[in-house]
N, C-alpha and C positions, 0 to 999 in steps of 0.2 A: 805689560803693564798699562792699565787704563789711565787717561788723562782727560781733564776737562778744561775747556778754554775760558779765558776771562768773560767773554760775551755770554756764554752759557751760565756762568756763575752770577752775572749781573741780572740776567733774565729770571733765574730761579729766586734770587734774593727779592726782586721787586722793590716795593716801597719799604725798605728796611730801616729808613731813618725817620725817627719820630720828631715831634716839634716841642718846643718849649723845654719842659723838665724831664725829657725822656732819657737823659743821661748821656755820658760822653759817647762820642761817635764810635770808638773802638769797642766799647761794651755792647753798643746796638748791633755792630757788625758781627762781634762774636756771637751774640744771641741768635742772629738771624742765621748764621752758618750752622750753628748747633741744632737749631730747629729743623733745618733742611736735612741734616745728617739723621736726627731722631725720627722724622716721619718718612724717610725713605726716598725723598726727592733727590737728595744727593747721595749716591751709593756709597757703600764701604769699599775700602781699598782703591780709592780714586785718587790720584795725585792732583792737587790743586795747582792753579797758576802760580808762577813766582810772585813775590810780593810787589816787585815793580809793575808787572803786568796788571796785577789785580788792582792796585792803586790807581793805574791809569784807566782801566776799565770803569771802576766805581767813582772815578773823579774825586778821589780823596787823597790825602797824603800818604806816603809810604809808611810814616810813623804810625799812623792809624792802623794800617794793615799789620804792621809788625806787631803792634800791641794786641790787636784782636787775635792774631795767630799764636801768640805766647799764651793768652788766656785759654784758648782751646787746647793747646798742648798741656798746660796745667791741669785742665779739667779732664784729660784723657780722650778728647775728641780727634786729636791729630797725632801723628807720629812722624817725626822727621828722621830721615836717614841721609847720611852724608852723600851729597851729590845726587840724591833721588827725589828731592822735593818733599813736601808735607803731604802725607797720605791720611784719607779719612779712617776713622775707626770709632768704635764704642768703648767707653771706659769700662773696666773690669772691677769686680768686687762689689759687695753688697752696699757699700757706701758711696758709689759712684754717683755723681751729679748728673741729673737728666733722666736716667732710668730706663726708657724704653721706647717702643715704637708707637704707633697710634693708639694701640690698646693700653699702653701705659705699663707700669709695673707696680705691684702692691707694696705698701710699706714705705714709700718715698715721701709721705707727708703731703702729697698734692691731691686736691679734689679732682677727680678724673672726669673731665668733660669732653675728653677725646673720644670716648667709647659710648656709642649709642647702644647700649646693651643692658638690658634689666637683669636683676638677679633671678634666681631660679623660681619658677612657679611653686606654689604650695604642693602641688600634686606630684612633683618630681620624685621626692623621696618615696612616696607610696608606689609610683610606677617602677621604681628599681626593685622594690620589695616583690612586686608582682611579677617582674622579670625573672628574679632568682627562683621564685615558686615554679616559673614555666621552663627554666633552664634544663632540669634533668631530662626532658623528653628529647632535647637536642644533643645531649652529650654522646650518645652512640654514634653520631655522625662526625665527619672530620672537621667541620666547623668553618670551612672556607666557603665562599660564594662570591663571585666577581659581580653578580648583579643584585644580590641581596637576599635576605631571609624571605621566603614565600609568604609568611603570615603578614609581614610588614608591607610587601608589595601588594598584597591583596587588600589591605586596609587602605593604602594610598590610592589604589585604583578606584575603590568604592568611594572615596572621598571626592575624587574628580568627578566620578559619575554623578554623585549627589548634588554636585554644584552645576550641572548641566553639560559636562564633557564626558561622554561615554569613553571608558578607559578600561583595558585589561591589564592584569598583572604583567603580561609580556611587554607592555609599554612603559614599564617602570625599572629604573636602576637606582638602587640605594647607594649613596655616596657618603663621604665624610665631610658634609656640609655642602652649602651651595657653591662655595668658592672652589672646591674640588670638583664639583659638577662642571662648572665653567671651564676649568683647566682642562678637563677631559674633552669637553666639546671643542675647544681650541685645538687640542692635540689631534682629534679626529679630522677636522675640517681644514685646518691652516698649516701653512708653512712659513718659513722666515720671509719677511717682506710683505706678506699679506695684510690686507686692510681689514679692519673691524670696525663698524660703525657704532658709535656710542651716543647716548644722550649726555648733554653737558651743561651742568656738572653731572657727576655720577660717583658711584661707589669707589673709593680709592683703590681697594685691593683688585677690583675688576681691571682698572688700568694697569696695575701691577702685573696681573696674569697675562694680559695682552702684551705688554712690552717685554716681559721676561721670556715669552715664547718667541721673541723677535719679529712680533707683528706690530703693525702701526695703527694705533687707534685714530679713527677718523671722526672728529666731534661734530655734532649737530646741536647747536645751542638751543636751549629751552626759551620759548618766548615768555611774556608775562603770565600767560594761562596756557595750560595744555602742552601739546607738542607740536612742533613745526613739521607737519606731515609732508608738506612740499619740499622742505629742506631735506627730510629723510629720503624722499623718493628721489630727489636730485643726487644725493650722495649715493644711493644704490646705482644710479645710472652711470655717474661720472668716475666713482672711485673704484667700481669693480670689486666690492668686498666679498669676502667668503662668508663672514658672519656679521650679525648685527646683535647688539646687546642692550636691552632696555629694562628699566625698572619701572613697570606700569602700575604697580600697587603700592601707593604711598611711598612714592620715590625717595630714595636716599641721595641727597639731603634735603630736597625741597619739600617733601611730604605730599605732593600732588597725586592725583589718581587719573589713570588714562581711561577714557571712555571707551565703550564697545565700538563706537563708530570709528574712533582713532585706531584702535587695534586692528579692525577690519581693513581700514585703508592702508596701514603700514603692511599688513600681510599680503594684500594685493600687490603692493608695489614690489615687495620682496619676491613674490612668485614670478613677477615679469623679469626679473634679473638673476633668478635662481640663488638669491641670498637666503641663508638659513637665519631665522630670527630666534634669538633667545630672550624669553621674558623671565625676569627674575621675580619670583613670588615670594620671597622671604619674608615679607611684611604683610602678606595678604590677610592674615587673621586679625591684624591690629587696626580695624576700622574704628574711628571713634565718634563720628557723627551720625552715621546711618549704615546699616548693612548694605553689602555690595553684591551685584551679580556679575562676576567676572567672565562667565562664559556665556555671552549673549550674541554671538555671531556665528555664521556658518564657516567653520575652520577648515583649512586645507588638510588633506590626509597626511601630508609630510611638509617639511620645511619650517614648521613652528614648534619650537621646543620650550618646555617650561622647567625651570629649576626652582626647587623650594628647600626649606630647611626647617629644623625645630629650634633652631638657635634663638630667634626673637620671640616665637610664640611661647616656648617653655623654658629653654635654658641653653646657653652657648656651650656649656660643659657636656652636652650629649654629643656634640660633634657629629650629627647626622643630617644628611640632606638627600635629595633626590633628583632624578632627571625623568621627566615625562615626555616621551617622544614616540614616533612610529616604531614598530617592533624591529624593523630593519636597522634603524639607527642604534637601537639598544643592542642588538646582536653585533653590530660593527664596533661599538664600544668596549664590549667585554674583552676581546683579545688584546686590545690596546691597553685596557687598565691594568692587566696582570703584570705588565712590565713595570708598574709603579706600586700597586699594592693588590692583595689578594682578597680584599673585601673588608667589611666593617665589623666591628666586635658584636657578638650575638646578644650580650646582655643590653647593651645599649639599643639594639634593633628591638628587642622584646619590650623594653621600656617605652620606646617611641610608639610601637603599635598599641600599647596600653593607653598612653596619653591622647593619642589621636582617636581613640574610640570612646574614651570615657570623660574627657575633661572640658566639654563645652561650658559647663558652670565656671571652671577655672579660668577660661579665656575670657568669659564675660567679666569676671572680677578683675582680670588683668587690664582689660579695656576701661573699666571704671576707674581704676588706679591711675592709669596713664592719662585719661581724660582730665582728671582732677589736676595732675602735675603739669600737663600742657597749659591749662588755662591759668594756673598759678604762675608758671614762668612767663607767659605772655604778659600777664598783669605786672610783674615785677620789672620786666624789661621796659614797658611802656611807661612805668612810674619813675624808674631810676635813670634810664637812658632814653629819653624821649626822642632823641634824633636818630635812633636806630629804628629801621623799619622792620617789623615782624608781622607776618600773616599767620592766621590760625589754620594748620594743615587739617585735612579731613581725617587723617590717620597717620600711623607710623610713629616714629620715636624722637623726632627732632624738629626744631625750628631752623629756618635758613634766614639769618638775620642780615639785612643790608646796612652797611656802615655808611656814614657821611663822606668818608675818605678812604683812599686805598691803603689801609693800614693793617690788614688782616695778619700778615706774617709778623709784622712788628708786635701787634697785640698779643699774638700767642706766645712770642718770646718773652714779652714784658709780664704777662699774667702769671708765669711761674714764679716771679719774684713775689707775687701776692698770693701764692698757694693754689693756683688753678692751672690744670693742664687743658690746653684747647687744641683742636685740629684746625689749622689755619685753612681759609678758603681755597688757596691754590692746590691743596692736597686733594681736592676733588675735581680737578681739571688737568689739562695739559697746557704746556707752553706758558706757564705762569698766570693763568687766568684766575678770576675770582679773588682778586685782593680787596675787594669792597665787601666781602661776604664772610661770615662765620658761621659754622654749624653749632647749635645749642641744643644738646639732647636734654629731654625732660624725664629722664629715667631715675634720677635721684629723689630723695624725699623733699617735700615743700620746704622745710626749714633750711636744708643744705642749698636748695636752689636760690633761696633768698640770700644767703651768705654768698654763693657764687656771683650773683648779679652785682651785689655791693663790691666784691673784690674786683670785678671786671670794670666797674665804674672807676675805681681808683687807678687800675692799670691804664684804662683808656684816657684818663685825664693826664697821664704822662705823655700821651702821644698827640693830643689835639688840644687847642685851646677850648676852654669851657664855655658854653652859652651863658650868658648873663643870668645870675640868679637861680641856676639849676643845681641842686645839691642831691647827692645820694642820701640814703638813710643813715649812712655811717659818717655823714659830714664831709665826704669828698666832693669837691666842686668838679662837675663833669660838663 
């Protein structure tokens, strides 16, 4: 039976108490714990500290803790067994309050700002129609394939070659998304207790994959601009990592782009310590300000791995990604993969091959749409919440907003009462970092984004005193 101590709960909660009209302390505490359970920072089936211990750790009355625990039990987030303490869980049933993990659940009435994922591109339906047309040629075969369908691997190899990185199909493995690709790479190179260097903040599910493989993420903080190359090199030397994971192309959540010079410097530092570097290129197609040339330095023959996905460029429902590595790495991955799955569905692979060869116009339209929504959201945040700092990212799907105070978790919990689901800043880091930040995707329609900002302004006004004379468009003082 897993237990968590009061010090760990206190660290995870961070700045859970708002100011002014944020509501009673017990409700704020219950909201903070509920958010930790929903976004995965507090695992399921973990026994919480006793009420007296937790009250002491949080420096609140036991009455406050007791009331918060009762609220969580009533909402289905805790289960108490005689003599066993309160265990975390998720509520069951379609009417359960709260609903889901970072991606949320449909039909719960909340505007989902926790998911940085656009809807399907217009060409997706036609791509599946083309895939069905091509399917009969593949039906006489058994349909399995641990490294992927040959036609898709050829398309991907040609795509890398066209962008300046000569690649053969033998250097490609098709996976069930970039997350699956990362998990396979961890399985190949790491064992329990091994370290994996990450940029910090980073994609939450990458942290999850590292930790659930019993590995230890070693964060290197992102400076105001670019990447801390010296910090990365020092982490390689001092931590002895087996892997490093970076999002160089329109980084999630900050949106920044890694220059070729930085990529080359990191690759050189990794080669000196025999660290395998994974570059996540899930967002590479979504440049918004200017086209990029991602392969502009002399790359090593091995030790630098790329993972990609159709999820953000076309549609998450395709559930297809890939690994681009040296042929020996692909050959080593194949026998390890078959203990997990025997390959990806053929129809989806055929649809992806069609999209990757025919939909440059569709990608251009997608970039135009996202550019308009990015600029609209930036304008709304600056108008309604002028004390929040937002920069315009050169690409990707989200803004990384800096708040005036460390209230991200409290804001994420409070915003649900105003109809908006957020992913709190600490979800993108380790050890409770980023309480001063919140990720704001711009994947929704402009009128919805306007509504979201107004609702966030009302939620934020419950947590912090408003600057004199500043009002949102809905009349809430912020």
